[in-house]
C-alpha positions as CSV (number, residue, x, y, z in Angstrom):
1,X,-42.5,39.0,-1.6
2,X,-39.2,40.6,-1.1
3,X,-39.1,39.3,2.5
4,X,-40.0,35.8,1.2
5,X,-37.1,35.9,-1.4
6,X,-34.7,37.1,1.3
7,X,-35.7,34.3,3.6
8,X,-35.4,31.7,0.8
9,X,-31.9,33.1,-0.1
10,X,-30.6,32.7,3.4
11,X,-32.1,29.2,3.7
12,X,-30.4,28.1,0.5
13,X,-27.1,29.7,1.7
14,X,-27.4,28.0,5.0
15,X,-28.1,24.6,3.2
16,X,-25.0,25.1,1.0
17,X,-22.8,26.0,4.0
18,X,-24.1,23.0,5.8
19,X,-23.7,20.8,2.8
20,X,-19.9,21.7,2.3
21,X,-19.3,21.6,5.9
22,X,-20.6,17.9,5.9
23,X,-18.3,17.1,3.0
24,X,-15.1,18.6,4.2
25,X,-15.5,18.7,8.1
26,X,-17.4,15.6,9.1
27,X,-15.2,12.6,9.4
28,X,-15.3,10.0,6.6
29,X,-13.4,6.7,6.2
30,X,-10.2,7.4,4.3
31,X,-9.2,4.0,2.8
32,X,-6.0,3.5,0.8
33,X,-6.3,2.3,-2.7
34,X,-3.7,-0.3,-2.0
35,X,-6.2,-1.9,0.5
36,X,-8.2,-3.0,-2.5
37,X,-5.4,-4.4,-4.7
38,X,-5.7,-8.3,-4.8
39,X,-2.6,-10.2,-3.7
40,X,-2.2,-11.8,-7.1
41,X,-1.3,-8.5,-8.8
42,X,1.6,-8.8,-11.3
43,X,2.3,-5.1,-11.4
44,X,0.7,-1.8,-10.5
45,X,0.9,1.7,-12.1
46,X,0.2,4.7,-9.8
47,X,-0.6,8.2,-10.7
48,X,-1.5,11.1,-8.4
49,X,-2.6,13.4,-11.1
50,X,-3.8,11.1,-13.8
51,X,-5.3,13.6,-16.3
52,X,-2.2,15.7,-16.5
53,X,0.1,12.7,-16.2
54,X,-1.8,11.0,-19.1
55,X,-1.5,14.1,-21.2
56,X,2.3,14.3,-20.6
57,X,2.9,10.7,-21.4
58,X,0.5,10.5,-24.4
59,X,2.3,13.5,-26.0
60,X,5.6,11.7,-26.0
61,X,7.0,10.3,-29.3
62,X,7.4,6.9,-27.5
63,X,3.6,6.6,-27.1
64,X,2.7,8.1,-30.4
65,X,4.7,5.4,-32.0
66,X,3.6,2.6,-29.8
67,X,-0.1,3.3,-30.1
68,X,0.0,2.6,-33.8
69,X,0.3,-1.1,-32.7
70,X,-3.2,-2.7,-32.5
71,X,-2.8,-4.0,-28.9
72,X,-1.6,-0.6,-27.7
73,X,-4.2,1.2,-29.6
74,X,-6.9,-0.8,-27.8
75,X,-5.2,0.0,-24.5
76,X,-5.2,3.7,-25.4
77,X,-8.9,3.6,-26.3
78,X,-9.8,1.8,-22.9
79,X,-7.6,4.3,-21.0
80,X,-9.3,7.3,-22.6
81,X,-12.7,5.8,-22.2
82,X,-12.2,5.1,-18.5
83,X,-10.8,8.6,-17.9
84,X,-13.8,10.1,-19.6
85,X,-16.1,8.6,-17.0
86,X,-14.9,11.2,-14.5
87,X,-12.7,13.8,-16.1
88,X,-15.2,14.9,-18.8
89,X,-17.7,15.9,-16.2
90,X,-16.4,19.2,-14.9
91,X,-18.9,19.5,-11.9
92,X,-18.0,16.0,-10.8
93,X,-14.3,16.6,-11.2
94,X,-14.6,19.8,-9.0
95,X,-16.1,17.6,-6.2
96,X,-13.4,14.9,-6.5
97,X,-10.4,17.1,-6.8
98,X,-6.9,15.6,-7.2
99,X,-7.1,11.9,-6.9
100,X,-4.8,8.8,-6.7
101,X,-5.3,6.2,-9.4
102,X,-3.9,2.7,-9.4
103,X,-4.1,0.3,-12.3
104,X,-3.0,-3.3,-11.6
105,X,-2.7,-6.4,-13.9
106,X,-4.1,-9.8,-12.8
107,X,-4.3,-13.2,-14.4
108,X,-7.9,-14.1,-15.2
109,X,-7.1,-17.7,-16.4
110,X,-4.1,-19.6,-17.4
111,X,-3.6,-17.8,-20.7
112,X,-5.2,-14.3,-20.2
113,X,-5.1,-11.3,-17.9
114,X,-7.0,-8.1,-17.3
115,X,-6.8,-4.9,-15.4
116,X,-8.1,-3.4,-12.2
117,X,-8.6,0.4,-11.8
118,X,-8.8,2.0,-8.4
119,X,-9.5,5.7,-8.0
120,X,-9.4,7.6,-4.6
121,X,-12.4,9.9,-4.7
122,X,-11.4,11.6,-1.3
123,X,-14.2,13.9,-0.1
124,X,-16.2,13.5,-3.3
125,X,-17.1,10.0,-2.2
126,X,-19.4,11.5,0.6
127,X,-21.9,12.8,-1.9
128,X,-24.7,10.2,-1.7
129,X,-25.9,10.9,-5.2
130,X,-22.5,10.4,-6.8
131,X,-23.5,7.3,-8.6
132,X,-26.6,9.0,-10.0
133,X,-24.6,12.0,-11.2
134,X,-22.1,9.6,-12.8
135,X,-24.8,7.6,-14.6
136,X,-26.7,10.8,-15.6
137,X,-23.5,12.0,-17.3
138,X,-23.7,9.1,-19.6
139,X,-27.5,8.8,-19.9
140,X,-27.8,8.7,-23.6
141,X,-29.0,6.2,-26.3
142,X,-25.6,4.6,-26.8
143,X,-25.0,3.6,-23.1
144,X,-27.0,1.2,-21.1
145,X,-26.6,1.0,-17.3
146,X,-27.8,-1.3,-14.6
147,X,-27.1,-2.1,-10.9
148,X,-26.5,-5.6,-9.6
149,X,-25.6,-7.1,-6.3
150,X,-22.8,-9.7,-5.9
151,X,-21.2,-11.1,-2.7
152,X,-23.0,-8.4,-0.8
153,X,-21.6,-5.6,-2.9
154,X,-23.6,-3.2,-5.0
155,X,-22.1,-3.1,-8.6
156,X,-22.9,-0.8,-11.5
157,X,-22.5,-1.8,-14.9
158,X,-22.0,0.6,-17.9
159,X,-22.3,-1.0,-21.4
160,X,-20.8,0.5,-24.5
161,X,-22.4,0.2,-27.9
162,X,-20.6,-3.2,-28.5
163,X,-22.3,-4.6,-25.4
164,X,-19.1,-4.7,-23.3
165,X,-19.5,-3.6,-19.8
166,X,-17.2,-1.8,-17.3
167,X,-18.1,-2.6,-13.7
168,X,-18.0,0.0,-11.0
169,X,-18.3,-0.2,-7.3
170,X,-18.0,2.4,-4.6
171,X,-16.6,1.5,-1.1
172,X,-16.0,4.5,1.3
173,X,-13.6,6.8,-0.8
174,X,-12.6,4.3,-3.4
175,X,-14.1,3.8,-6.8
176,X,-13.3,0.2,-8.0
177,X,-13.4,-0.5,-11.8
178,X,-12.7,-3.5,-14.1
179,X,-13.9,-5.1,-17.2
180,X,-13.6,-8.4,-15.4
181,X,-16.1,-9.6,-12.9
182,X,-13.5,-11.8,-11.2
183,X,-11.0,-9.1,-10.7
184,X,-13.6,-6.6,-9.4
185,X,-14.9,-9.1,-6.9
186,X,-11.4,-10.1,-5.8
187,X,-10.7,-6.4,-5.1
188,X,-13.8,-5.9,-3.1
189,X,-13.2,-9.0,-1.0
190,X,-9.5,-8.2,-0.6
191,X,-10.5,-4.8,0.9
192,X,-12.0,-6.7,3.8
193,X,-8.6,-8.1,4.7
194,X,-6.1,-5.9,3.0
195,X,-2.8,-7.5,1.8
196,X,-0.5,-5.0,0.2
197,X,-1.2,-2.1,2.6
198,X,-0.4,-4.5,5.5
199,X,2.7,-6.1,4.0
200,X,5.6,-4.4,5.7
201,X,8.2,-5.3,3.0
202,X,5.9,-3.9,0.2
203,X,5.1,-0.7,2.0
204,X,8.9,-0.2,2.8
205,X,9.9,-0.4,-0.7
206,X,6.9,1.7,-1.9
207,X,7.8,4.4,0.4
208,X,11.3,4.4,-1.1
209,X,9.8,5.7,-4.4
210,X,10.7,9.4,-4.9
211,X,7.5,9.9,-6.9
212,X,9.3,12.3,-9.3
213,X,8.0,10.9,-12.5
214,X,4.5,11.0,-14.0
215,X,3.9,7.3,-12.9
216,X,5.1,4.9,-10.3
217,X,5.3,1.3,-11.0
218,X,5.3,-1.6,-8.5
219,X,6.1,-5.3,-9.3
220,X,5.4,-8.5,-7.4
221,X,7.9,-11.0,-8.8
222,X,6.2,-14.0,-7.3
223,X,3.3,-13.4,-9.7
224,X,5.5,-12.6,-12.7
225,X,6.2,-16.1,-14.3
226,X,2.5,-16.9,-15.3
227,X,2.3,-13.5,-17.1
228,X,5.8,-13.8,-18.9
229,X,5.0,-17.4,-19.9
230,X,2.0,-16.2,-21.9
231,X,4.6,-15.3,-24.5
232,X,7.0,-18.2,-24.2
233,X,6.9,-21.7,-25.8
234,X,8.3,-23.1,-22.6
235,X,8.4,-21.7,-19.1
236,X,11.4,-19.4,-18.7
237,X,13.9,-20.7,-16.1
238,X,15.5,-17.3,-15.7
239,X,12.1,-15.7,-14.9
240,X,11.3,-18.5,-12.5
241,X,14.7,-18.1,-10.8
242,X,14.1,-14.3,-10.4
243,X,10.7,-15.0,-9.0
244,X,12.3,-17.3,-6.4
245,X,14.7,-14.6,-5.0
246,X,13.2,-11.2,-5.8
247,X,10.2,-9.9,-3.9
248,X,9.1,-6.5,-4.8
249,X,10.3,-3.5,-7.0
250,X,9.3,0.1,-6.9
251,X,10.0,2.4,-9.8
252,X,9.6,6.0,-10.9
253,X,8.9,6.2,-14.7
254,X,10.6,8.8,-16.9
255,X,9.8,9.3,-20.6
256,X,11.1,11.5,-23.3
257,X,11.0,11.4,-27.1
258,X,14.3,9.3,-27.0
259,X,14.0,7.1,-24.0
260,X,11.9,5.1,-21.5
261,X,13.3,4.7,-18.0
262,X,12.6,3.2,-14.7
263,X,14.5,4.1,-11.5
264,X,13.8,2.7,-8.0
265,X,14.5,-0.1,-5.6
266,X,14.2,-3.9,-5.5
267,X,14.3,-6.2,-2.5
268,X,15.0,-10.0,-2.0
269,X,13.0,-12.6,-0.3
270,X,14.0,-13.5,3.1
271,X,16.2,-16.6,3.6
272,X,15.6,-18.1,0.1
273,X,18.3,-20.6,-0.7
274,X,19.2,-19.8,-4.3
275,X,22.5,-19.4,-6.2
276,X,21.5,-16.1,-7.7
277,X,20.8,-14.6,-4.3
278,X,24.4,-15.2,-3.3
279,X,25.5,-13.6,-6.6
280,X,23.6,-10.4,-5.7
281,X,24.9,-10.1,-2.1
282,X,28.6,-9.3,-2.8
283,X,30.2,-5.9,-2.9
284,X,29.7,-4.3,-6.4
285,X,32.3,-3.2,-8.9
286,X,32.6,-1.7,-12.3
287,X,31.6,-3.3,-15.6
288,X,34.5,-4.6,-17.8
289,X,33.2,-7.0,-20.4
290,X,32.2,-4.4,-22.9
291,X,35.9,-3.9,-23.5
292,X,36.0,-7.2,-25.6
293,X,32.3,-7.9,-26.5
294,X,31.6,-7.3,-30.2
295,X,29.5,-4.2,-31.1
296,X,26.8,-6.5,-32.5
297,X,26.3,-8.3,-29.2
298,X,22.7,-9.4,-28.7
299,X,22.8,-9.9,-24.9
300,X,25.0,-10.1,-22.0
301,X,24.5,-10.4,-18.2
302,X,27.4,-9.4,-15.9
303,X,28.0,-10.1,-12.3
304,X,30.6,-7.7,-10.9
305,X,32.3,-8.1,-7.5
306,X,35.1,-6.6,-5.6
307,X,36.9,-10.0,-5.3
308,X,36.0,-13.5,-6.3
309,X,37.1,-15.3,-3.2
310,X,39.0,-15.0,0.1
311,X,40.1,-17.8,2.2
312,X,40.6,-18.1,6.0
313,X,41.0,-21.0,8.4
314,X,38.7,-21.7,11.2
315,X,38.1,-24.4,13.8
316,X,34.7,-26.2,13.9
317,X,33.5,-28.4,16.8
318,X,32.1,-31.7,15.4
319,X,30.1,-34.0,17.7
320,X,30.5,-37.7,16.9
321,X,29.3,-41.1,18.4
322,X,31.8,-43.9,18.2
323,X,29.3,-46.5,19.2
324,X,25.5,-46.6,19.8
325,X,24.6,-45.6,23.3
326,X,28.0,-44.1,24.2
327,X,28.4,-40.4,25.1
328,X,29.2,-37.9,22.3
329,X,32.7,-36.8,22.0
330,X,33.6,-33.3,20.7
331,X,36.2,-33.2,17.9
332,X,37.8,-30.0,16.7
333,X,38.7,-29.9,13.0
334,X,40.2,-27.3,10.8
335,X,37.8,-25.8,8.3
336,X,38.1,-23.5,5.4
337,X,35.8,-20.5,5.3
338,X,35.4,-18.7,2.0
339,X,34.5,-15.0,1.6
340,X,33.9,-12.8,-1.5
341,X,31.8,-13.8,-4.5
342,X,32.4,-17.6,-4.0
343,X,31.8,-17.4,-0.3
344,X,28.5,-15.7,-0.9
345,X,27.5,-18.5,-3.3
346,X,28.3,-21.2,-0.6
347,X,26.6,-19.2,2.1
348,X,23.4,-19.0,0.0
349,X,23.4,-22.6,-1.1
350,X,24.2,-23.8,2.5
351,X,20.5,-22.8,3.3
352,X,19.4,-25.7,1.0
353,X,21.3,-28.9,2.1
354,X,20.5,-30.8,-1.1
355,X,21.7,-28.1,-3.5
356,X,24.8,-27.5,-1.3
357,X,25.6,-31.2,-1.2
358,X,25.2,-31.4,-5.0
359,X,27.7,-28.5,-5.5
360,X,30.3,-30.0,-3.1
361,X,30.0,-33.4,-4.6
362,X,30.3,-32.1,-8.1
363,X,33.5,-30.1,-7.1
364,X,35.0,-33.1,-5.4
365,X,34.2,-35.4,-8.4
366,X,35.9,-33.0,-10.8
367,X,39.0,-32.5,-8.6
368,X,39.4,-36.3,-7.8
369,X,39.0,-37.5,-11.3
370,X,41.4,-34.9,-12.9
371,X,43.7,-34.6,-9.8
372,X,43.4,-30.8,-9.8
373,X,42.4,-28.1,-7.3
374,X,39.5,-25.9,-8.1
375,X,40.7,-23.4,-5.7
376,X,44.3,-23.2,-7.2
377,X,43.6,-23.9,-10.9
378,X,40.4,-21.7,-11.3
379,X,39.5,-19.6,-8.3
380,X,42.9,-18.1,-7.8
381,X,43.0,-16.3,-11.2
382,X,39.3,-15.1,-11.4
383,X,39.2,-11.3,-11.1
384,X,36.2,-8.9,-10.7
385,X,33.6,-10.2,-13.3
386,X,31.8,-13.2,-14.8
387,X,29.5,-12.6,-17.8
388,X,27.1,-14.5,-20.0
389,X,26.5,-13.4,-23.5
390,X,25.0,-14.1,-26.9
391,X,26.3,-13.0,-30.3
392,X,24.7,-13.6,-33.8
393,X,26.4,-16.3,-35.9
394,X,24.5,-15.8,-39.2
395,X,23.6,-12.8,-41.3
396,X,19.9,-12.7,-40.1
397,X,20.7,-13.2,-36.3
398,X,18.3,-16.2,-36.1
399,X,21.2,-18.2,-34.8
400,X,23.3,-17.2,-31.8
401,X,26.5,-18.4,-30.0
402,X,26.7,-18.4,-26.3
403,X,29.6,-16.9,-24.4
404,X,31.0,-17.2,-20.9
405,X,33.5,-14.5,-19.9
406,X,35.8,-14.6,-16.9
407,X,37.7,-11.5,-16.1
408,X,41.3,-12.5,-14.9
409,X,43.3,-10.8,-12.2
410,X,46.4,-12.1,-14.0
411,X,45.9,-13.4,-17.5
412,X,49.4,-15.1,-17.4
413,X,48.2,-17.0,-14.2
414,X,45.0,-18.0,-15.9
415,X,46.8,-19.3,-19.0
416,X,49.3,-21.3,-16.8
417,X,46.5,-23.0,-14.8
418,X,44.1,-23.7,-17.7
419,X,47.1,-25.1,-19.6
420,X,47.7,-27.4,-16.7
421,X,43.9,-28.4,-16.5
422,X,43.7,-29.1,-20.3
423,X,46.8,-31.4,-20.0
424,X,45.2,-33.3,-17.1
425,X,42.0,-33.7,-19.3
426,X,44.0,-35.1,-22.2
427,X,45.8,-37.5,-19.9
428,X,42.6,-38.8,-18.2
429,X,40.2,-38.8,-21.1
430,X,40.2,-39.9,-24.7
431,X,39.6,-36.3,-25.9
432,X,41.5,-35.6,-29.0
433,X,41.7,-31.8,-29.6
434,X,44.8,-30.1,-31.1
435,X,45.3,-26.6,-29.9
436,X,44.5,-24.3,-32.8
437,X,46.1,-20.9,-33.6
438,X,44.0,-18.2,-35.0
439,X,45.7,-14.9,-35.9
440,X,48.1,-15.3,-33.0
441,X,45.4,-16.4,-30.5
442,X,45.2,-19.9,-29.0
443,X,41.9,-21.6,-29.4
444,X,41.7,-24.4,-26.8
445,X,39.1,-27.0,-25.8
446,X,37.8,-27.8,-22.3
447,X,35.8,-31.0,-21.9
448,X,35.1,-30.9,-18.2
449,X,31.4,-31.9,-17.5
450,X,30.0,-30.2,-14.5
451,X,32.6,-27.4,-14.1
452,X,30.6,-24.5,-15.1
453,X,27.6,-25.5,-13.0
454,X,29.9,-24.7,-10.0
455,X,29.4,-21.0,-10.8
456,X,25.8,-20.4,-12.2
457,X,24.1,-23.9,-12.1
458,X,21.6,-24.3,-15.0
459,X,22.6,-20.9,-16.5
460,X,25.7,-22.7,-17.8
461,X,23.9,-25.6,-19.5
462,X,25.2,-24.4,-22.9
463,X,28.8,-24.8,-21.8
464,X,29.5,-28.5,-21.2
465,X,32.3,-28.8,-23.8
466,X,33.3,-25.3,-24.8
467,X,36.3,-23.9,-26.7
468,X,38.1,-20.9,-25.2
469,X,40.4,-18.1,-25.9
470,X,42.4,-15.4,-24.1
471,X,41.5,-12.0,-25.1
472,X,43.0,-9.0,-23.3
473,X,42.4,-9.7,-19.6
474,X,39.7,-12.1,-20.1
475,X,39.1,-15.9,-20.7
476,X,36.2,-16.4,-23.1
477,X,34.4,-19.7,-23.5
478,X,31.9,-20.5,-26.3
479,X,29.9,-23.4,-27.5
480,X,30.9,-22.2,-31.2
481,X,34.4,-22.0,-32.5
482,X,33.6,-19.7,-35.4
483,X,32.0,-17.2,-32.9
484,X,35.4,-17.0,-31.2
485,X,37.2,-16.4,-34.4
486,X,34.8,-13.5,-35.2
487,X,35.2,-12.1,-31.7
488,X,39.1,-12.0,-32.2
489,X,38.5,-10.3,-35.6
490,X,36.2,-7.7,-34.1
491,X,38.5,-7.1,-31.2
492,X,41.4,-6.5,-33.4
493,X,39.5,-4.2,-35.7
494,X,38.2,-2.1,-32.6
495,X,34.6,-3.1,-33.3
496,X,33.7,-3.7,-29.6
497,X,30.9,-2.2,-27.5
498,X,33.4,-0.1,-25.6
499,X,34.4,1.6,-29.0
500,X,30.8,2.1,-30.0
501,X,29.6,5.7,-29.5
502,X,26.0,4.6,-29.4
503,X,26.7,2.0,-26.6
504,X,28.9,4.6,-24.7
505,X,26.1,7.2,-24.7
506,X,23.7,4.5,-23.6
507,X,25.9,3.1,-20.7
508,X,26.4,6.6,-19.4
509,X,22.8,6.6,-18.2
510,X,23.8,3.9,-15.6
511,X,26.0,4.1,-12.4
512,X,29.6,3.3,-12.7
513,X,29.4,0.2,-10.4
514,X,26.8,-2.4,-9.9
515,X,26.3,-6.1,-8.7
516,X,24.4,-7.0,-11.9
517,X,24.2,-5.4,-15.3
518,X,22.0,-6.9,-18.1
519,X,22.1,-5.6,-21.6
520,X,19.9,-6.4,-24.7
521,X,20.2,-5.1,-28.2
522,X,16.7,-5.9,-29.4
523,X,17.4,-5.5,-33.2
524,X,20.2,-8.1,-32.9
525,X,18.4,-10.3,-30.5
526,X,14.8,-10.2,-31.9
527,X,15.3,-12.8,-34.9
528,X,16.6,-15.4,-32.3
529,X,13.7,-14.7,-29.9
530,X,11.2,-15.1,-32.7
531,X,12.7,-18.4,-33.8
532,X,12.7,-19.8,-30.2
533,X,9.2,-18.4,-29.3
534,X,5.9,-20.3,-29.1
535,X,4.9,-21.4,-32.6
536,X,1.4,-19.9,-32.4
537,X,2.7,-16.5,-31.5
538,X,5.7,-16.3,-33.9
539,X,3.8,-14.7,-36.8
540,X,2.1,-12.2,-34.4
541,X,5.3,-11.2,-32.8
542,X,7.2,-11.0,-36.1
543,X,4.4,-8.7,-37.5
544,X,5.1,-6.4,-34.6
545,X,8.9,-6.4,-35.0
546,X,9.2,-2.6,-35.4
547,X,7.6,-2.0,-32.0
548,X,10.1,-4.1,-30.2
549,X,13.3,-3.1,-32.2
550,X,12.4,0.6,-31.8
551,X,13.9,0.2,-28.3
552,X,17.4,-0.4,-29.6
553,X,19.2,-0.9,-26.4
554,X,17.7,-2.0,-23.1
555,X,19.7,-2.1,-19.8
556,X,18.9,-3.3,-16.3
557,X,21.2,-2.5,-13.3
558,X,21.1,-3.7,-9.7
559,X,23.4,-2.2,-7.1
560,X,23.3,-3.2,-3.4
561,X,22.3,-0.5,-1.1
562,X,21.9,-1.7,2.5
563,X,19.0,-4.2,2.6
564,X,17.8,-3.3,-0.9
565,X,19.0,-2.9,-4.4
566,X,19.1,0.4,-6.2
567,X,17.6,-0.5,-9.6
568,X,17.7,1.2,-13.0
569,X,16.1,0.3,-16.3
570,X,16.8,2.3,-19.3
571,X,15.7,1.8,-23.0
572,X,16.9,4.0,-25.8
573,X,14.1,4.7,-28.3
574,X,14.9,5.1,-32.1
575,X,12.3,3.7,-34.4
576,X,13.4,2.6,-37.9
577,X,10.5,4.5,-39.4
578,X,9.0,7.8,-38.2
579,X,5.6,7.5,-36.5
580,X,2.6,8.2,-38.6
581,X,1.0,11.6,-38.2
């Protein structure tokens, strides 16, 4: 008997050694989770230690507050439920070890989206009875399980007590999960011909991530508009424009009890002819417009550059035919080549012949009609920054005035040239506007249709017939005269963003120089957004006001670094009411 037990013990030991040798030594396909992400992903969230990362994030005051929201609470419940499928089973977890998890968002139809969950099981995927162990862990009266076959893939369904099913599939070392049949099948079919893992541009920007935060976030801007437009009454031109020029972004997430931050890189699409592309390709400079913007500013977007334009002569060879059938003659003509901010605009637009011709025709029309020079009367005095902004015009913030702010390298030169232009307008048009004086500041009027489109195209649609003032080293245009009066009042009283201790502390989180800086004060901006939003969603959005306005200030910064843009998103968190216990 003793001999029998001894032989049995050695047989069991040998079997155990062989079993673990098979798991850890015998080669097994090592697939990347990114091979399974469908091309239509809007964004992806990655974690290399999902259990500890989730514990860290869910312990933050930001999450404790947000999960009071019904939508967030449902997300929290689903995340906990999914995590319990593996993490609650200690034996299973010991087989799997540390694992990489990707959660990606995908549109399922025009007005809805859902998520895909991918988990790298590593060596644990070689255990042939993995599925049975998993199902056994949830073999109770409240859960129903079944196996089905679709498109040649074996899929496992686990139903909760409400009859909703999470779908699971195992391919090599990857566990694929979703609540959507469409998304799950898209992922399985994408794994046959991977897209993200084979896309050099995406992998380059992904590898830029320092992975120093609990989560990494990746964005595909091409797929962003459909998602954003879920919450808009009309498609957002700004979002559509960004989707035309931006390609991918890679961020590390940081979170504390007082902020939410993203830091990483963004890249541009190759050879895309778009005005905003030119605006982002100049050398960066420091932000200035906060020196005059009111402390209650709702929004501003600032483009900063080392110089607006440079000019140099050149010689271009032009081939012409005088008559049909005759040989071409080469004619040498003098040309003007622009550099700096304006030069980059022209360089970008030149890739689109129709858009470039429209810009040039518009400029020539303005110059010929008024007998002015855009170069001398405007370009010559523009300094290092052009900004667009919004400020509230009523007590509740539901109405906003639009601002266009031009930094001047010489305010005297700006004044001299704009005075000349306004005189030309009065002479050439029936416009009757008397210059107004408000507390020692001139308030002028500039009816010059098409002028502002020379800089930002459709972004300047609100400024066809603006009033303008000179304030410090800036020329400020607005569609609303009263807003200019209030801006003067606040500047004289020192009530600017620059003098706001809250804004200064917030702005210190960003680099000193950038190409683009975007700022939003959600408490000031929210009433206007609600009023302009889609009618069906206004009530829902307004009911969730506290969850938006808890992020008092949000900033986005892009700074050119070689072929990419160093990117920073930072949101200060300060809810009006303390979170419930």
